[in-house]
C-alpha positions as a Markdown table, in Angstrom:
| # | Residue | x | y | z |
|---|---|---|---|---|
| 1 | Unk | -30.5 | 90.4 | -85.6 |
| 2 | Unk | -33.4 | 92.4 | -86.4 |
| 3 | Unk | -36.6 | 91.6 | -84.1 |
| 4 | Unk | -39.6 | 89.8 | -86.4 |
| 5 | Unk | -42.8 | 91.6 | -85.8 |
| 6 | Unk | -46.3 | 90.2 | -85.8 |
| 7 | Unk | -49.2 | 92.0 | -87.3 |
| 8 | Unk | -52.7 | 90.8 | -86.2 |
| 9 | Unk | -54.1 | 92.5 | -90.1 |
| 10 | Unk | -52.2 | 90.4 | -92.1 |
| 11 | Unk | -52.9 | 87.2 | -89.6 |
| 12 | Unk | -55.5 | 85.0 | -91.7 |
| 13 | Unk | -55.8 | 82.8 | -88.9 |
| 14 | Unk | -56.5 | 85.7 | -86.1 |
| 15 | Unk | -58.9 | 87.7 | -88.8 |
| 16 | Unk | -60.8 | 84.2 | -88.9 |
| 17 | Unk | -61.2 | 83.9 | -85.3 |
| 18 | Unk | -62.4 | 87.8 | -84.6 |
| 19 | Unk | -65.2 | 86.9 | -87.3 |
| 20 | Unk | -66.6 | 84.1 | -85.9 |
| 21 | Unk | -66.5 | 85.8 | -82.3 |
| 22 | Unk | -68.7 | 88.7 | -84.3 |
| 23 | Unk | -70.6 | 86.2 | -86.2 |
| 24 | Unk | -71.1 | 84.6 | -82.6 |
| 25 | Unk | -72.6 | 88.0 | -81.1 |
| 26 | Unk | -74.1 | 89.1 | -84.0 |
| 27 | Unk | -76.5 | 85.3 | -84.1 |
| 28 | Unk | -77.1 | 86.0 | -80.0 |
| 29 | Unk | -78.9 | 89.2 | -81.0 |
| 30 | Unk | -80.2 | 90.1 | -84.8 |
| 31 | Unk | -81.3 | 87.6 | -87.6 |
| 32 | Unk | -79.3 | 89.5 | -90.2 |
| 33 | Unk | -75.7 | 88.4 | -90.0 |
| 34 | Unk | -73.2 | 91.1 | -92.1 |
| 35 | Unk | -70.7 | 88.7 | -91.1 |
| 36 | Unk | -71.5 | 85.9 | -92.9 |
| 37 | Unk | -71.1 | 87.6 | -96.2 |
| 38 | Unk | -68.0 | 89.1 | -95.4 |
| 39 | Unk | -67.2 | 85.2 | -94.5 |
| 40 | Unk | -68.5 | 83.6 | -97.4 |
| 41 | Unk | -66.8 | 85.7 | -99.9 |
| 42 | Unk | -63.1 | 86.1 | -98.4 |
| 43 | Unk | -63.3 | 82.2 | -97.3 |
| 44 | Unk | -65.2 | 81.2 | -99.8 |
| 45 | Unk | -64.3 | 78.2 | -101.8 |
| 46 | Unk | -61.0 | 78.8 | -103.8 |
| 47 | Unk | -60.6 | 82.2 | -102.4 |
| 48 | Unk | -56.2 | 82.6 | -101.8 |
| 49 | Unk | -56.8 | 83.4 | -97.8 |
| 50 | Unk | -59.5 | 79.9 | -98.2 |
| 51 | Unk | -56.2 | 78.5 | -99.2 |
| 52 | Unk | -54.1 | 79.3 | -96.7 |
| 53 | Unk | -56.7 | 79.5 | -93.6 |
| 54 | Unk | -56.2 | 76.1 | -94.5 |
| 55 | Unk | -52.8 | 75.7 | -93.8 |
| 56 | Unk | -53.6 | 77.7 | -90.5 |
| 57 | Unk | -56.2 | 75.3 | -89.5 |
| 58 | Unk | -53.7 | 71.9 | -90.7 |
| 59 | Unk | -50.8 | 72.7 | -88.0 |
| 60 | Unk | -53.9 | 74.3 | -85.4 |
| 61 | Unk | -56.0 | 70.5 | -85.9 |
| 62 | Unk | -53.3 | 68.1 | -86.8 |
| 63 | Unk | -51.6 | 66.1 | -83.6 |
| 64 | Unk | -48.8 | 63.7 | -83.7 |
| 65 | Unk | -47.0 | 61.3 | -81.4 |
| 66 | Unk | -43.6 | 61.4 | -82.3 |
| 67 | Unk | -41.4 | 64.9 | -82.2 |
| 68 | Unk | -40.0 | 63.7 | -85.9 |
| 69 | Unk | -42.9 | 63.2 | -87.5 |
| 70 | Unk | -44.3 | 66.5 | -85.9 |
| 71 | Unk | -41.4 | 68.3 | -87.8 |
| 72 | Unk | -41.2 | 67.5 | -90.7 |
| 73 | Unk | -45.2 | 67.6 | -91.3 |
| 74 | Unk | -45.0 | 71.7 | -90.1 |
| 75 | Unk | -42.2 | 71.9 | -93.0 |
| 76 | Unk | -44.5 | 70.2 | -94.9 |
| 77 | Unk | -47.0 | 73.3 | -94.5 |
| 78 | Unk | -44.5 | 75.4 | -94.7 |
| 79 | Unk | -43.7 | 74.2 | -97.8 |
| 80 | Unk | -47.6 | 74.2 | -98.7 |
| 81 | Unk | -47.3 | 78.1 | -97.6 |
| 82 | Unk | -44.3 | 79.0 | -100.8 |
| 83 | Unk | -46.5 | 77.5 | -102.9 |
| 84 | Unk | -49.3 | 80.2 | -102.7 |
| 85 | Unk | -50.3 | 83.2 | -104.8 |
| 86 | Unk | -48.6 | 86.0 | -102.6 |
| 87 | Unk | -49.5 | 88.7 | -104.6 |
| 88 | Unk | -53.4 | 87.5 | -104.8 |
| 89 | Unk | -52.8 | 86.5 | -100.8 |
| 90 | Unk | -51.8 | 90.0 | -100.0 |
| 91 | Unk | -54.6 | 91.8 | -102.3 |
| 92 | Unk | -57.7 | 89.7 | -100.9 |
| 93 | Unk | -56.3 | 90.2 | -97.3 |
| 94 | Unk | -56.3 | 93.8 | -98.1 |
| 95 | Unk | -59.4 | 94.1 | -99.1 |
| 96 | Unk | -61.2 | 91.6 | -96.1 |
| 97 | Unk | -59.3 | 94.4 | -93.6 |
| 98 | Unk | -61.0 | 97.0 | -95.5 |
| 99 | Unk | -64.0 | 95.6 | -95.7 |
| 100 | Unk | -63.8 | 94.4 | -91.5 |
| 101 | Unk | -62.1 | 98.6 | -91.5 |
| 102 | Unk | -65.6 | 100.3 | -92.7 |
| 103 | Unk | -68.2 | 97.9 | -91.3 |
| 104 | Unk | -67.2 | 97.2 | -88.0 |
| 105 | Unk | -64.2 | 98.8 | -85.2 |
| 106 | Unk | -60.9 | 96.6 | -85.9 |
| 107 | Unk | -59.8 | 97.8 | -82.6 |
| 108 | Unk | -63.0 | 96.8 | -80.7 |
| 109 | Unk | -63.0 | 93.5 | -82.8 |
| 110 | Unk | -59.4 | 92.7 | -82.1 |
| 111 | Unk | -59.7 | 93.3 | -78.5 |
| 112 | Unk | -62.6 | 89.4 | -78.7 |
| 113 | Unk | -60.6 | 86.9 | -77.1 |
| 114 | Unk | -58.6 | 83.9 | -79.1 |
| 115 | Unk | -57.8 | 80.8 | -76.9 |
| 116 | Unk | -54.8 | 79.7 | -79.1 |
| 117 | Unk | -53.8 | 83.0 | -80.5 |
| 118 | Unk | -50.0 | 83.0 | -79.4 |
| 119 | Unk | -50.1 | 79.6 | -81.9 |
| 120 | Unk | -52.0 | 81.6 | -84.5 |
| 121 | Unk | -49.0 | 84.4 | -83.6 |
| 122 | Unk | -46.5 | 82.1 | -84.1 |
| 123 | Unk | -47.7 | 80.3 | -87.2 |
| 124 | Unk | -47.8 | 84.2 | -88.9 |
| 125 | Unk | -44.4 | 84.5 | -88.0 |
| 126 | Unk | -43.3 | 81.1 | -89.6 |
| 127 | Unk | -45.4 | 81.1 | -92.6 |
| 128 | Unk | -43.6 | 85.2 | -93.4 |
| 129 | Unk | -40.1 | 85.0 | -92.6 |
| 130 | Unk | -37.4 | 82.5 | -93.4 |
| 131 | Unk | -35.5 | 80.9 | -91.1 |
| 132 | Unk | -32.1 | 83.5 | -91.0 |
| 133 | Unk | -34.1 | 86.1 | -90.4 |
| 134 | Unk | -34.2 | 85.7 | -86.9 |
| 135 | Unk | -32.9 | 82.4 | -85.9 |
| 136 | Unk | -34.1 | 82.7 | -82.2 |
| 137 | Unk | -36.7 | 83.8 | -82.7 |
| 138 | Unk | -38.6 | 81.7 | -84.9 |
| 139 | Unk | -37.4 | 78.9 | -83.5 |
| 140 | Unk | -39.2 | 80.0 | -80.5 |
| 141 | Unk | -42.2 | 80.3 | -82.5 |
| 142 | Unk | -41.6 | 76.3 | -84.3 |
| 143 | Unk | -41.3 | 75.3 | -80.4 |
| 144 | Unk | -44.8 | 77.3 | -79.6 |
| 145 | Unk | -46.5 | 75.2 | -83.0 |
| 146 | Unk | -44.3 | 71.9 | -82.3 |
| 147 | Unk | -45.6 | 71.9 | -78.5 |
| 148 | Unk | -48.8 | 72.2 | -80.0 |
| 149 | Unk | -48.6 | 69.7 | -82.5 |
| 150 | Unk | -47.2 | 66.6 | -80.0 |
| 151 | Unk | -49.5 | 64.5 | -78.0 |
| 152 | Unk | -48.6 | 64.1 | -74.3 |
| 153 | Unk | -50.5 | 62.4 | -72.0 |
| 154 | Unk | -51.1 | 65.3 | -70.3 |
| 155 | Unk | -52.9 | 67.8 | -72.8 |
| 156 | Unk | -56.5 | 66.4 | -73.9 |
| 157 | Unk | -57.3 | 67.1 | -77.6 |
| 158 | Unk | -60.8 | 67.1 | -77.8 |
| 159 | Unk | -62.7 | 67.6 | -81.0 |
| 160 | Unk | -65.8 | 67.8 | -81.7 |
| 161 | Unk | -66.7 | 64.5 | -84.2 |
| 162 | Unk | -69.0 | 66.3 | -86.6 |
| 163 | Unk | -66.6 | 69.0 | -87.6 |
| 164 | Unk | -64.0 | 66.8 | -87.9 |
| 165 | Unk | -65.6 | 64.4 | -90.1 |
| 166 | Unk | -67.0 | 67.7 | -92.3 |
| 167 | Unk | -63.3 | 69.1 | -92.4 |
| 168 | Unk | -62.2 | 65.4 | -94.0 |
| 169 | Unk | -64.3 | 66.4 | -96.8 |
| 170 | Unk | -62.6 | 67.5 | -99.9 |
| 171 | Unk | -65.6 | 70.5 | -100.6 |
| 172 | Unk | -66.4 | 71.4 | -97.2 |
| 173 | Unk | -64.4 | 74.4 | -95.9 |
| 174 | Unk | -64.2 | 75.9 | -92.0 |
| 175 | Unk | -67.3 | 78.0 | -93.0 |
| 176 | Unk | -69.8 | 75.2 | -93.4 |
| 177 | Unk | -68.4 | 73.6 | -89.9 |
| 178 | Unk | -69.2 | 76.5 | -88.4 |
| 179 | Unk | -72.7 | 76.7 | -90.0 |
| 180 | Unk | -73.8 | 73.7 | -87.8 |
| 181 | Unk | -72.1 | 74.8 | -84.7 |
| 182 | Unk | -73.6 | 77.7 | -84.9 |
| 183 | Unk | -76.8 | 76.3 | -85.4 |
| 184 | Unk | -76.1 | 73.7 | -82.1 |
| 185 | Unk | -75.6 | 77.0 | -80.6 |
| 186 | Unk | -79.0 | 78.6 | -81.4 |
| 187 | Unk | -81.1 | 75.4 | -80.5 |
| 188 | Unk | -79.1 | 75.4 | -77.5 |
| 189 | Unk | -79.6 | 79.1 | -76.6 |
| 190 | Unk | -83.4 | 79.6 | -78.3 |
| 191 | Unk | -85.5 | 79.7 | -74.9 |
| 192 | Unk | -83.2 | 82.7 | -73.4 |
| 193 | Unk | -85.2 | 85.8 | -72.0 |
| 194 | Unk | -83.7 | 88.9 | -74.3 |
| 195 | Unk | -82.1 | 90.3 | -71.2 |
| 196 | Unk | -80.1 | 87.1 | -71.4 |
| 197 | Unk | -78.7 | 87.1 | -74.9 |
| 198 | Unk | -77.9 | 90.8 | -74.2 |
| 199 | Unk | -75.7 | 89.8 | -71.1 |
| 200 | Unk | -74.3 | 86.7 | -73.2 |
| 201 | Unk | -73.3 | 89.1 | -76.5 |
| 202 | Unk | -71.7 | 91.6 | -73.8 |
| 203 | Unk | -69.4 | 88.9 | -72.4 |
| 204 | Unk | -68.9 | 87.8 | -75.8 |
| 205 | Unk | -68.1 | 91.0 | -76.8 |
| 206 | Unk | -66.2 | 92.7 | -74.4 |
| 207 | Unk | -64.6 | 89.6 | -72.8 |
| 208 | Unk | -61.5 | 91.5 | -73.1 |
| 209 | Unk | -62.6 | 94.6 | -72.2 |
| 210 | Unk | -62.7 | 94.7 | -68.0 |
| 211 | Unk | -64.4 | 97.6 | -67.3 |
| 212 | Unk | -66.9 | 97.7 | -70.0 |
| 213 | Unk | -68.1 | 94.6 | -68.8 |
| 214 | Unk | -68.1 | 96.0 | -64.7 |
| 215 | Unk | -70.0 | 98.7 | -66.1 |
| 216 | Unk | -72.3 | 96.7 | -67.6 |
| 217 | Unk | -73.0 | 94.7 | -65.0 |
| 218 | Unk | -72.6 | 97.3 | -62.0 |
| 219 | Unk | -76.1 | 98.6 | -64.1 |
| 220 | Unk | -77.7 | 94.8 | -63.7 |
| 221 | Unk | -77.0 | 93.7 | -60.3 |
| 222 | Unk | -78.9 | 96.2 | -58.7 |
| 223 | Unk | -81.9 | 95.8 | -60.8 |
| 224 | Unk | -82.0 | 92.0 | -60.6 |
| 225 | Unk | -81.9 | 93.2 | -56.7 |
| 226 | Unk | -84.7 | 95.6 | -56.4 |
| 227 | Unk | -86.7 | 93.2 | -58.3 |
| 228 | Unk | -86.2 | 90.4 | -56.3 |
| 229 | Unk | -87.0 | 92.6 | -53.3 |
| 230 | Unk | -89.8 | 93.5 | -54.2 |
| 231 | Unk | -91.5 | 89.4 | -55.4 |
| 232 | Unk | -90.1 | 89.1 | -51.4 |
| 233 | Unk | -92.9 | 91.1 | -50.4 |
| 234 | Unk | -95.5 | 90.0 | -52.2 |
| 235 | Unk | -94.4 | 85.9 | -51.2 |
| 236 | Unk | -97.2 | 84.4 | -48.5 |
| 237 | Unk | -95.0 | 81.2 | -48.2 |
| 238 | Unk | -92.8 | 82.4 | -45.4 |
| 239 | Unk | -90.1 | 80.2 | -46.7 |
| 240 | Unk | -90.1 | 80.7 | -50.0 |
| 241 | Unk | -90.0 | 85.0 | -48.4 |
| 242 | Unk | -86.7 | 84.1 | -46.8 |
| 243 | Unk | -85.2 | 82.2 | -49.3 |
| 244 | Unk | -85.6 | 84.7 | -52.2 |
| 245 | Unk | -84.4 | 87.0 | -49.5 |
| 246 | Unk | -81.3 | 85.2 | -49.2 |
| 247 | Unk | -80.6 | 85.0 | -53.0 |
| 248 | Unk | -80.7 | 88.5 | -53.4 |
| 249 | Unk | -78.6 | 89.6 | -50.8 |
| 250 | Unk | -76.1 | 87.3 | -52.2 |
| 251 | Unk | -76.0 | 88.8 | -55.5 |
| 252 | Unk | -72.3 | 89.7 | -55.2 |
| 253 | Unk | -71.0 | 93.2 | -55.6 |
| 254 | Unk | -69.2 | 94.4 | -58.9 |
| 255 | Unk | -66.5 | 96.4 | -57.1 |
| 256 | Unk | -65.5 | 93.4 | -55.3 |
| 257 | Unk | -65.2 | 91.8 | -59.1 |
| 258 | Unk | -61.8 | 92.0 | -60.4 |
| 259 | Unk | -62.5 | 90.6 | -63.3 |
| 260 | Unk | -66.1 | 88.7 | -64.5 |
| 261 | Unk | -65.8 | 85.6 | -65.5 |
| 262 | Unk | -67.8 | 82.5 | -66.9 |
| 263 | Unk | -69.0 | 82.3 | -64.0 |
| 264 | Unk | -69.8 | 85.2 | -63.1 |
| 265 | Unk | -72.0 | 85.4 | -66.3 |
| 266 | Unk | -73.8 | 82.1 | -65.6 |
| 267 | Unk | -75.1 | 83.5 | -62.2 |
| 268 | Unk | -76.2 | 86.1 | -63.1 |
| 269 | Unk | -78.6 | 84.5 | -66.1 |
| 270 | Unk | -79.9 | 81.7 | -62.9 |
| 271 | Unk | -80.7 | 84.8 | -61.2 |
| 272 | Unk | -82.6 | 86.0 | -64.5 |
| 273 | Unk | -84.3 | 82.7 | -64.9 |
| 274 | Unk | -85.6 | 83.5 | -61.4 |
| 275 | Unk | -87.1 | 86.7 | -61.6 |
| 276 | Unk | -88.8 | 85.6 | -65.3 |
| 277 | Unk | -90.4 | 82.8 | -63.6 |
| 278 | Unk | -91.5 | 85.4 | -60.4 |
| 279 | Unk | -93.0 | 87.8 | -63.1 |
| 280 | Unk | -95.4 | 84.3 | -64.2 |
| 281 | Unk | -96.4 | 84.0 | -61.0 |
| 282 | Unk | -96.7 | 87.7 | -59.7 |
| 283 | Unk | -97.7 | 88.5 | -63.4 |
């Protein structure tokens, strides 16, 4: 039986998540966002893409206590997908990918880390293919979605209260919920320095590109070490001087890091905070 193929170019759930990642990155680096215009254009009210995205979200967000209910729910969502205007949907999807490719690098955008990639890929397969296309493969996909939809004691589902409330209102879309999330993000990180924003942006846009992250961090760490060393010479209090010197020594060598993790980024941001404070003291 012919193996069925998954396509990033046609997976509406993935395309939206990629744009969300890009929008987060733009929010950190500039006031103007090209991505928000694309999201509004293709995922705004009543577009066929927005309707399909709603069905993806229906399977991503809803959880059920019994397997029977979850299976019935998946069947109902697939039926709803069958009622979409496929010709219009494919045309909108083609134009979306075309515009993404013209304004950004699709290959670069598709490298963004998507936590629920496997679930989104499985949903795509269930939507795109008939049950008899490849029974074994589609059964595996259905099991992935089923496992995601089932509530278990071991699986704790965390939901943002504001986003959950918005998603239940008739005229609200995920874009509106995401706008609130961006506003909260901006409020939380409004006090970051330019160096910290740049570091965070590099982590978000290159989270799957280990070498690119390593190269950037390899450039940042020596600078931090040098700056801390220079400041330690200006400190008159012996105890504080020793502490700053020790902190400088504790900065890890990037050669020893196999993969740049969130913890590394947070530590570097704390060091940047310390450098900023020392700069003010010794200005």
